[in-house]
Backbone as numpy.savetxt, mean C-alpha at the origin, in Angstrom:
# Nx Ny Nz CAx CAy CAz Cx Cy Cz
19.88 10.26 15.43 18.50 10.61 15.12 18.12 11.11 13.73
18.94 12.05 13.16 18.88 12.52 11.67 18.92 11.39 10.69
19.80 10.23 11.01 19.95 9.14 9.99 18.50 8.35 10.09
17.59 8.36 11.07 16.62 7.59 11.06 15.28 8.68 10.74
15.62 9.86 10.52 14.50 10.71 10.55 13.60 10.35 9.25
14.00 10.21 8.04 13.22 9.52 7.06 12.34 8.55 7.29
12.94 7.59 8.09 12.03 6.40 8.35 10.93 6.89 9.28
11.38 7.86 10.19 10.11 8.26 11.18 9.10 8.95 10.35
9.48 9.74 9.48 8.45 10.37 8.40 7.50 9.56 7.95
8.17 8.42 7.44 7.40 7.21 6.57 6.66 6.63 7.44
7.13 6.32 8.85 6.17 5.66 9.87 5.00 6.66 10.36
5.32 7.83 10.55 4.22 8.71 10.89 3.02 8.94 9.79
3.54 8.83 8.55 2.55 9.28 7.41 1.73 7.96 6.98
2.52 6.74 6.95 1.84 5.62 6.54 0.95 4.65 7.68
1.20 5.10 8.95 0.53 4.57 10.15 -0.06 5.32 11.08
-0.71 4.58 12.00 -1.13 5.32 13.13 -0.34 4.98 14.32
0.82 4.32 14.16 1.59 4.17 15.29 2.02 5.52 16.04
2.27 5.42 17.33 2.66 6.92 18.11 3.90 7.27 17.73
4.05 7.88 16.69 5.07 8.54 16.16 4.73 10.12 15.86
5.12 11.09 16.37 4.89 12.29 16.11 5.94 13.39 15.98
6.42 13.77 15.00 7.32 14.53 14.67 7.12 15.99 14.93
7.94 16.78 15.39 7.77 18.35 15.33 7.63 19.14 14.10
7.12 20.13 13.95 7.24 20.90 12.56 6.94 20.03 11.55
7.36 20.84 10.32 7.25 20.37 9.07 8.49 19.80 8.52
8.56 18.62 8.26 9.78 18.01 7.63 10.32 18.67 6.32
11.61 18.65 6.06 12.28 19.32 4.80 11.71 18.47 3.83
11.44 19.22 2.56 10.93 18.26 1.48 12.10 17.29 0.83
13.34 17.62 1.23 14.47 16.50 0.87 14.23 15.20 1.74
13.95 15.53 3.01 13.82 14.31 3.88 12.46 13.74 3.64
11.48 14.40 3.01 10.17 13.86 2.94 10.36 12.78 1.76
11.14 13.37 0.77 11.38 12.66 -0.72 12.27 11.20 -0.12
13.11 11.42 0.82 14.12 10.19 1.35 13.20 9.27 1.99
11.95 9.72 2.55 11.27 8.72 3.37 10.57 7.52 2.49
10.32 7.85 1.22 10.00 7.02 0.20 10.90 5.61 0.24
12.05 5.70 0.75 13.24 4.67 0.59 12.63 3.55 1.79
12.03 4.26 2.68 11.63 3.29 4.11 10.38 2.78 3.94
9.50 2.92 2.83 8.17 2.53 2.76 8.07 0.95 3.07
8.86 0.16 2.28 8.72 -1.28 2.36 9.34 -1.64 3.88
10.01 -1.02 4.56 10.35 -1.20 5.91 9.26 -0.94 6.76
8.49 0.20 6.56 7.22 0.51 7.33 6.23 -0.74 7.11
6.30 -1.22 5.88 5.30 -2.47 5.50 5.69 -3.65 6.50
7.00 -3.70 6.33 7.59 -4.79 7.27 7.14 -4.78 8.91
7.19 -3.40 9.33 6.94 -3.23 10.67 5.37 -3.55 10.90
4.32 -2.98 10.10 2.97 -3.24 9.96 2.73 -4.95 10.05
3.68 -5.40 9.07 3.36 -6.90 9.00 3.67 -7.78 10.41
4.82 -7.19 10.86 5.21 -7.88 12.28 4.26 -7.57 13.47
3.58 -6.46 13.21 2.61 -6.08 14.35 1.41 -7.07 14.01
1.04 -7.23 12.68 -0.17 -8.21 12.49 0.18 -9.60 12.61
1.47 -9.93 12.50 1.73 -11.30 12.78 1.59 -11.57 14.26
2.12 -10.63 15.15 2.27 -10.77 16.43 0.54 -10.73 16.94
-0.17 -10.02 16.50 -1.45 -10.06 17.03 -1.99 -11.45 16.44
-1.97 -11.80 15.28 -2.42 -13.06 14.73 -2.07 -14.36 15.59
-0.77 -14.29 16.30 -0.31 -15.19 17.20 -1.07 -15.08 18.54
-1.35 -13.81 18.88 -1.76 -13.41 20.22 -3.35 -13.89 20.13
-4.10 -13.90 19.04 -5.27 -14.09 18.98 -5.62 -15.74 18.34
-4.60 -16.42 18.60 -4.56 -17.82 18.27 -5.60 -18.60 18.62
-6.24 -18.51 19.84 -7.25 -19.12 20.48 -8.74 -18.63 20.33
-8.71 -17.48 19.72 -10.12 -16.74 19.51 -10.87 -17.43 18.42
-12.12 -17.66 18.46 -12.69 -18.18 17.38 -12.60 -17.70 16.08
-12.64 -18.43 15.02 -12.32 -18.22 13.67 -12.63 -16.88 13.07
-13.93 -16.91 12.81 -14.30 -15.51 12.41 -14.00 -14.32 13.12
-14.28 -14.32 14.53 -13.79 -13.20 15.32 -12.29 -12.97 15.22
-11.51 -13.96 15.16 -10.03 -13.67 14.89 -9.74 -13.03 13.65
-10.37 -13.29 12.61 -10.15 -12.75 11.30 -10.52 -11.24 11.27
-11.98 -11.09 11.89 -12.41 -9.75 11.99 -11.50 -8.85 12.79
-10.93 -9.18 13.86 -10.23 -8.29 14.72 -8.70 -8.10 14.02
-8.26 -9.15 13.31 -7.03 -9.05 12.53 -7.26 -8.02 11.32
-8.36 -8.08 10.57 -8.59 -7.03 9.64 -8.92 -5.71 10.32
-9.53 -5.66 11.34 -9.88 -4.33 11.93 -8.36 -3.60 12.50
-7.63 -4.47 12.85 -6.41 -3.88 13.22 -5.54 -3.52 12.11
-5.63 -4.10 11.04 -4.98 -3.66 9.78 -5.50 -2.24 9.44
-6.58 -2.24 9.32 -7.33 -1.01 8.87 -6.87 0.32 9.90
-6.98 0.06 11.21 -6.69 1.09 12.24 -5.22 1.32 12.25
-4.26 0.30 12.05 -3.05 0.64 11.92 -2.66 1.59 10.89
-3.22 1.42 9.85 -2.84 2.40 8.76 -3.86 3.60 8.58
-4.67 3.84 9.63 -5.67 4.89 9.34 -6.37 5.07 8.28
-6.82 3.82 7.46 -7.44 3.75 6.33 -6.96 4.66 5.36
-5.72 5.09 5.46 -4.95 6.04 4.42 -5.27 5.54 2.93
-4.87 4.25 2.79 -4.76 3.64 1.29 -6.23 3.31 0.85
-7.17 2.96 1.85 -8.54 2.71 1.53 -9.10 4.01 1.07
-8.70 5.28 1.58 -9.32 6.36 1.28 -8.81 6.68 -0.05
-7.60 6.33 -0.59 -7.18 6.56 -1.95 -7.85 5.73 -2.81
-7.95 4.46 -2.40 -8.86 3.58 -3.31 -10.43 3.99 -3.61
-10.95 4.57 -2.60 -12.38 4.96 -2.62 -12.26 6.24 -3.59
-11.50 7.37 -3.47 -11.19 8.30 -4.32 -11.10 7.84 -5.85
-10.09 6.97 -5.99 -9.84 6.50 -7.24 -10.93 5.80 -7.97
-11.71 4.99 -7.12 -12.87 4.04 -7.87 -13.94 5.24 -8.26
-14.30 6.12 -7.36 -15.17 7.35 -7.69 -14.88 7.93 -9.10
-13.46 8.45 -8.85 -13.05 9.11 -10.20 -13.19 8.28 -11.37
-12.56 7.19 -11.57 -12.47 6.37 -12.64 -13.90 6.07 -13.29
-14.82 5.90 -12.63 -16.10 5.60 -13.29 -16.79 6.89 -13.46
-16.82 7.94 -12.68 -17.49 9.38 -12.70 -16.74 10.02 -13.84
-15.33 9.76 -13.93 -14.67 10.68 -14.94 -14.95 10.39 -16.36
-15.67 9.18 -16.63 -16.08 8.92 -17.97 -14.89 9.19 -18.95
-13.77 8.63 -18.53 -12.63 8.73 -19.55 -11.92 9.99 -19.69
-12.42 11.23 -19.06 -11.79 12.29 -19.16 -10.84 12.58 -18.22
-9.38 13.20 -18.46 -8.41 13.22 -17.50 -8.98 14.33 -16.44
-9.36 15.42 -16.86 -9.47 16.51 -15.93 -10.81 16.30 -15.11
-11.64 15.72 -15.57 -12.79 15.31 -14.83 -12.49 14.23 -13.73
-11.68 13.25 -14.14 -11.21 12.51 -13.24 -10.41 12.84 -12.15
-9.43 13.85 -12.39 -8.83 14.54 -11.21 -9.36 15.22 -10.25
-10.64 16.08 -10.91 -11.47 16.89 -10.05 -12.26 16.03 -9.12
-12.80 14.85 -9.64 -13.57 14.01 -8.73 -12.64 13.49 -7.63
-11.18 13.22 -7.97 -10.30 12.74 -6.84 -10.37 13.74 -5.75
-10.45 14.80 -5.95 -10.24 16.20 -5.11 -11.70 16.15 -4.20
-12.66 15.63 -4.61 -14.10 15.63 -3.82 -13.91 14.64 -2.48
-14.21 15.47 -1.39 -14.00 14.63 -0.14 -15.11 13.45 0.18
-16.00 13.78 -0.70 -17.26 12.71 -0.29 -16.93 11.45 -1.40
-17.65 10.45 -0.66 -17.78 9.09 -1.33 -19.01 8.96 -2.04
-18.90 8.39 -3.15 -20.23 8.08 -4.01 -20.33 6.66 -3.93
-21.48 6.08 -4.50 -21.69 4.63 -4.39 -20.75 3.68 -4.92
-20.00 4.12 -5.80 -18.84 3.27 -6.42 -17.63 3.32 -5.50
-17.34 4.12 -4.86 -16.34 4.11 -3.83 -16.96 3.13 -2.69
-18.06 3.28 -2.35 -18.66 2.47 -0.99 -18.50 0.81 -1.46
-18.95 0.58 -2.60 -19.20 -0.72 -3.13 -17.75 -1.16 -3.37
-16.78 -0.42 -3.78 -15.49 -0.90 -4.05 -14.87 -1.27 -2.81
-15.08 -0.37 -1.73 -14.41 -0.72 -0.20 -15.09 -1.82 0.51
-16.38 -2.23 0.09 -16.93 -3.35 0.69 -16.42 -4.55 0.02
-16.18 -4.61 -1.14 -15.75 -5.74 -2.08 -14.34 -6.05 -1.57
-13.68 -5.08 -1.57 -12.14 -5.26 -1.05 -11.94 -5.87 0.33
-12.67 -5.08 1.16 -12.58 -5.59 2.58 -13.24 -7.14 2.62
-14.16 -7.31 2.10 -14.87 -8.84 2.16 -13.68 -9.76 1.23
-13.22 -9.35 0.26 -12.22 -10.43 0.03 -11.05 -10.47 0.81
-10.33 -9.25 1.55 -9.19 -9.52 2.35 -9.82 -10.31 3.38
-11.09 -9.98 4.09 -11.68 -10.76 5.15 -11.51 -12.39 4.92
-12.11 -12.72 3.73 -12.09 -14.22 3.48 -10.73 -14.64 3.28
-9.96 -13.78 2.60 -8.37 -14.44 2.13 -7.88 -14.64 3.63
-7.80 -13.68 4.43 -7.14 -13.74 5.87 -7.88 -15.04 6.53
-9.14 -15.10 6.42 -9.64 -16.54 7.14 -9.18 -17.77 6.60
-8.56 -17.74 5.38 -8.10 -19.09 4.77 -6.81 -19.36 4.99
-5.96 -18.31 5.76 -4.63 -18.27 6.06 -4.56 -19.36 7.07
-3.25 -20.24 7.09 -3.18 -21.22 8.02 -2.63 -20.56 9.40
-2.93 -21.19 10.70 -2.67 -20.68 11.95 -1.08 -20.12 12.12
-0.14 -20.80 11.46 1.16 -20.38 11.37 1.64 -19.63 10.29
0.77 -19.11 9.41 1.09 -18.40 8.14 1.60 -16.89 8.36
2.65 -16.94 9.28 2.97 -15.63 9.61 3.82 -14.97 8.47
4.46 -15.63 7.62 5.33 -15.14 6.71 4.40 -14.27 5.75
3.14 -14.79 5.35 2.06 -13.95 4.36 1.89 -12.67 4.93
1.61 -12.56 6.51 1.29 -11.39 7.01 2.40 -10.36 7.05
3.64 -10.96 6.99 4.76 -10.10 6.94 4.96 -9.53 5.76
4.76 -10.33 4.74 5.30 -10.02 3.21 4.30 -9.33 2.51
3.00 -9.60 2.66 1.92 -8.63 2.03 2.01 -7.31 2.22
2.09 -6.48 3.49 2.22 -4.99 3.48 3.40 -4.64 3.06
4.48 -5.43 3.22 5.97 -5.32 2.64 5.99 -4.99 1.27
5.44 -5.88 0.47 5.31 -5.77 -1.02 4.52 -4.58 -1.43
3.30 -4.56 -0.98 2.35 -3.49 -1.39 3.01 -2.24 -1.30
3.68 -1.83 0.10 4.25 -0.60 0.28 5.62 -0.39 -0.69
6.28 -1.50 -1.04 7.38 -1.47 -1.89 7.08 -1.00 -3.36
5.75 -1.04 -3.79 5.24 -0.79 -5.06 5.32 0.75 -5.13
5.15 1.76 -3.92 5.25 2.95 -4.11 6.33 3.67 -4.68
7.61 3.45 -3.92 8.80 3.96 -4.71 9.02 3.44 -6.11
8.48 2.28 -6.36 8.71 1.87 -7.78 7.89 2.61 -8.62
6.63 2.95 -8.21 5.63 3.90 -8.91 6.13 5.42 -9.19
6.57 5.87 -8.03 7.27 7.36 -8.25 8.43 7.15 -8.97
9.14 6.26 -9.11 10.60 6.18 -9.79 10.36 6.04 -11.28
9.24 5.61 -11.70 8.91 5.11 -13.12 7.63 5.90 -13.72
6.95 6.61 -13.02 5.65 7.34 -13.35 5.65 8.78 -12.92
5.18 9.48 -13.85 5.18 11.21 -13.52 3.94 11.33 -12.63
4.46 12.48 -11.53 3.41 12.74 -10.66 2.55 13.89 -11.36
1.29 13.80 -11.42 0.57 14.88 -12.27 -0.17 15.89 -11.46
-0.14 15.89 -10.08 -0.94 16.92 -9.48 0.12 17.98 -8.95
0.38 18.94 -9.43 1.68 19.98 -8.83 0.85 20.52 -7.52
1.90 20.35 -6.55 1.45 20.91 -5.27 0.63 19.75 -4.50
0.66 18.72 -4.90 -0.32 17.60 -4.27 0.59 16.95 -3.27
-0.14 16.19 -2.37 0.70 15.48 -1.32 2.02 14.77 -1.57
1.93 14.39 -2.81 3.10 13.56 -3.26 4.37 14.29 -4.06
3.91 15.61 -4.13 4.90 16.22 -4.95 6.17 16.36 -4.51
6.49 16.46 -3.19 7.65 16.42 -2.55 8.33 15.02 -2.62
7.46 13.99 -2.67 7.91 12.65 -2.70 8.55 12.58 -4.25
7.87 12.89 -5.10 8.22 12.83 -6.47 9.61 13.64 -6.86
9.63 14.81 -6.29 10.74 15.77 -6.51 11.95 15.43 -5.90
11.92 14.79 -4.94 13.21 14.55 -4.10 13.46 13.09 -3.93
12.91 12.17 -4.66 13.22 10.71 -4.51 14.60 10.47 -5.03
15.34 9.73 -4.12 16.78 9.47 -4.62 16.64 8.23 -5.62
16.95 8.42 -6.87 16.70 7.49 -8.00 17.50 6.19 -7.70
18.78 6.36 -7.59 19.68 5.08 -7.39 19.23 4.48 -6.14
19.07 5.08 -5.16 18.84 4.44 -3.82 17.39 3.68 -3.91
16.55 4.31 -4.55 15.17 3.76 -4.52 15.27 2.55 -5.60
16.06 2.34 -6.66 16.37 1.13 -7.30 17.02 -0.01 -6.35
17.99 0.48 -5.45 18.65 -0.49 -4.57 17.64 -1.02 -3.58
16.85 -0.11 -3.14 15.73 -0.70 -2.17 14.57 -1.57 -2.79
14.21 -1.15 -3.97 13.45 -2.16 -4.70 13.89 -3.54 -5.03
15.19 -3.67 -5.35 16.04 -4.88 -5.45 16.10 -5.62 -4.16
16.51 -4.87 -3.35 16.61 -5.47 -1.86 15.38 -6.09 -1.34
14.29 -5.38 -1.59 12.89 -5.81 -0.94 12.81 -7.20 -1.68
13.00 -7.38 -3.13 12.67 -8.79 -3.71 13.50 -9.72 -3.19
14.86 -9.43 -3.06 15.63 -10.46 -2.46 15.26 -10.81 -1.03
14.75 -10.07 -0.27 14.43 -10.28 1.22 13.30 -11.28 1.05
12.18 -10.76 0.13 10.96 -11.73 -0.19 11.45 -13.15 -0.72
12.40 -13.10 -1.59 12.75 -14.53 -2.14 13.27 -15.43 -0.99
14.16 -14.70 -0.06 14.93 -15.36 1.04 13.98 -15.76 2.07
12.93 -15.00 2.33 11.93 -15.36 3.39 10.95 -16.45 3.02
10.47 -16.37 1.79 9.66 -17.30 1.41 9.82 -18.27 0.20
11.10 -18.21 -0.28 11.62 -19.17 -1.35 10.62 -19.13 -2.58
10.19 -20.25 -3.28 9.52 -20.26 -4.34 8.09 -19.52 -4.07
7.40 -19.86 -2.90 6.19 -19.05 -2.75 6.56 -17.31 -2.88
7.63 -16.96 -2.29 8.20 -15.54 -2.52 8.10 -15.09 -3.91
8.70 -16.02 -4.59 9.05 -15.85 -6.22 7.40 -15.62 -6.78
6.40 -16.27 -6.48 5.19 -16.07 -7.02 4.43 -14.89 -6.43
4.67 -14.63 -5.09 4.04 -13.25 -4.61 4.70 -12.13 -5.26
6.21 -12.10 -5.77 6.59 -11.15 -6.41 6.06 -10.98 -7.96
5.73 -12.15 -8.58 5.40 -11.98 -9.87 3.75 -11.46 -9.86
3.13 -11.75 -8.59 1.72 -11.16 -8.72 1.79 -9.97 -8.54
2.68 -9.46 -7.60 2.82 -7.95 -7.31 3.16 -7.35 -8.53
4.21 -7.93 -9.31 4.56 -7.14 -10.45 3.40 -7.09 -11.60
2.78 -8.15 -11.61 1.36 -8.05 -12.49 0.52 -7.10 -12.22
0.13 -6.94 -10.96 -0.89 -5.70 -10.37 -0.05 -4.44 -10.71
1.14 -4.31 -10.38 1.69 -2.93 -10.66 1.57 -2.48 -12.11
1.98 -3.52 -13.01 2.07 -3.14 -14.39 0.67 -2.84 -14.95
-0.34 -3.43 -14.65 -1.57 -3.35 -14.98 -2.24 -1.91 -14.45
-1.92 -1.69 -13.20 -2.46 -0.38 -12.72 -1.64 0.85 -13.12
-0.49 0.65 -13.33 0.40 1.71 -13.91 -0.01 2.06 -15.32
-0.40 1.05 -16.17 -0.85 1.31 -17.53 -2.26 2.12 -17.34
-3.12 1.57 -16.63 -4.21 2.32 -16.53 -4.28 3.81 -15.95
-3.24 3.97 -15.08 -2.91 5.54 -14.76 -2.50 6.24 -15.82
-1.47 5.66 -16.58 -0.88 6.37 -17.72 -1.86 6.64 -18.64
-2.81 5.63 -19.12 -3.70 5.86 -20.30 -4.72 7.00 -19.63
-5.35 7.13 -18.38 -6.19 7.96 -17.90 -5.70 9.23 -17.47
-4.67 9.44 -16.92 -4.14 10.51 -16.29 -2.71 10.97 -16.94
-1.96 10.16 -17.64 -0.77 10.47 -17.89 0.45 10.37 -16.83
-0.10 9.75 -15.74 0.68 9.61 -14.43 0.00 9.10 -13.24
0.57 9.43 -12.05 -0.08 9.16 -10.87 -0.23 10.27 -9.99
-1.06 10.10 -9.11 -1.37 10.81 -7.70 -1.36 9.97 -6.59
-1.64 10.97 -5.43 -1.41 10.34 -4.19 -2.62 9.16 -4.09
-3.74 9.67 -4.49 -4.96 8.57 -4.56 -4.59 7.51 -5.31
-4.04 7.44 -6.44 -3.76 6.21 -7.24 -2.80 5.47 -6.60
-1.85 6.04 -5.93 -0.65 5.32 -5.29 -1.40 4.65 -3.99
-2.34 5.07 -3.41 -2.95 4.45 -2.25 -3.93 3.34 -2.77
-4.39 3.60 -3.84 -5.22 2.40 -4.61 -4.34 1.49 -4.92
-3.09 1.46 -5.47 -2.12 0.63 -5.77 -1.80 -0.25 -4.53
-1.50 0.45 -3.49 -1.35 -0.43 -2.21 -2.46 -1.35 -1.89
-3.76 -0.84 -1.94 -4.90 -1.78 -1.39 -5.09 -2.86 -2.43
-4.89 -2.59 -3.65 -5.39 -3.63 -4.74 -4.08 -4.65 -4.75
-2.84 -4.19 -4.44 -1.82 -5.18 -4.41 -2.27 -6.12 -3.16
-2.57 -5.43 -2.01 -2.62 -6.50 -0.86 -3.69 -7.34 -0.97
-4.77 -6.75 -1.44 -5.98 -7.82 -1.62 -5.86 -9.00 -2.85
-4.90 -8.46 -3.80 -4.56 -9.66 -4.80 -3.79 -10.56 -4.48
-2.56 -10.13 -3.69 -1.52 -10.96 -3.13 -2.29 -11.84 -2.12
-3.19 -11.35 -1.09 -3.65 -12.24 -0.19 -4.61 -13.18 -0.97
-5.39 -12.56 -2.02 -6.43 -13.54 -2.81 -5.60 -14.60 -3.41
-4.46 -14.46 -3.97 -3.77 -15.34 -4.79 -3.01 -16.35 -3.63
-2.71 -15.95 -2.61 -2.25 -16.86 -1.58 -3.30 -17.80 -1.25
-4.40 -17.43 -0.93 -5.53 -18.22 -0.63 -5.94 -19.28 -1.66
-5.94 -18.69 -2.84 -6.44 -19.71 -4.09 -5.30 -20.35 -4.64
-4.05 -20.10 -4.67 -3.00 -20.65 -5.40 -1.90 -21.15 -4.57
-1.43 -20.28 -3.82 0.05 -20.46 -3.24 -0.14 -21.02 -1.80
């Protein structure tokens, strides 16, 4: 049980699947849970792929709407919340670091957040609708790749909010094991999807480098909200690239 405990921590935090652990996990185990984020993405992708198959005979738009709704519900809109907070803060912060961090802590959504969420969900909906009926690999790989960016982000980027939600993750992340997990995730994507997997990895790397550069320039590092934004932007960009190019 203890061997799988960090995985259960990750599953409980990143999803609304029925996993409830007693008490408060040790900080060390919370840090190790980052190693399992790509695996949690694979679990989410497997559920989505199974649902996509189950809905196979549903009318096209209804099929897509139910699939997208399930995607949001499975994650509890966790990363969408981070995207909304980041969008509000980036616009309202007016280039100032402290103002940006302060706006991120505000629980209310401004117009920028609402418009950003609408646009992202609309693009996700259209991209999902463009997938072929048997394109289960994309549904498996997109959540996996997106959640694989989080250990990479915490491995390469300072965490700038002391005492924040991600502070235990940043402080106790096993660095060598994280690098191994990131490489293994890339290899699995290549084995699963071949040349398409290579382009998906390239797209993910491009999104990561761009958003990380923006975080460093504005904040000097990352927060839990910007990590969530990274997941959502990665997902929507890889889905969009799949629909348009791959």
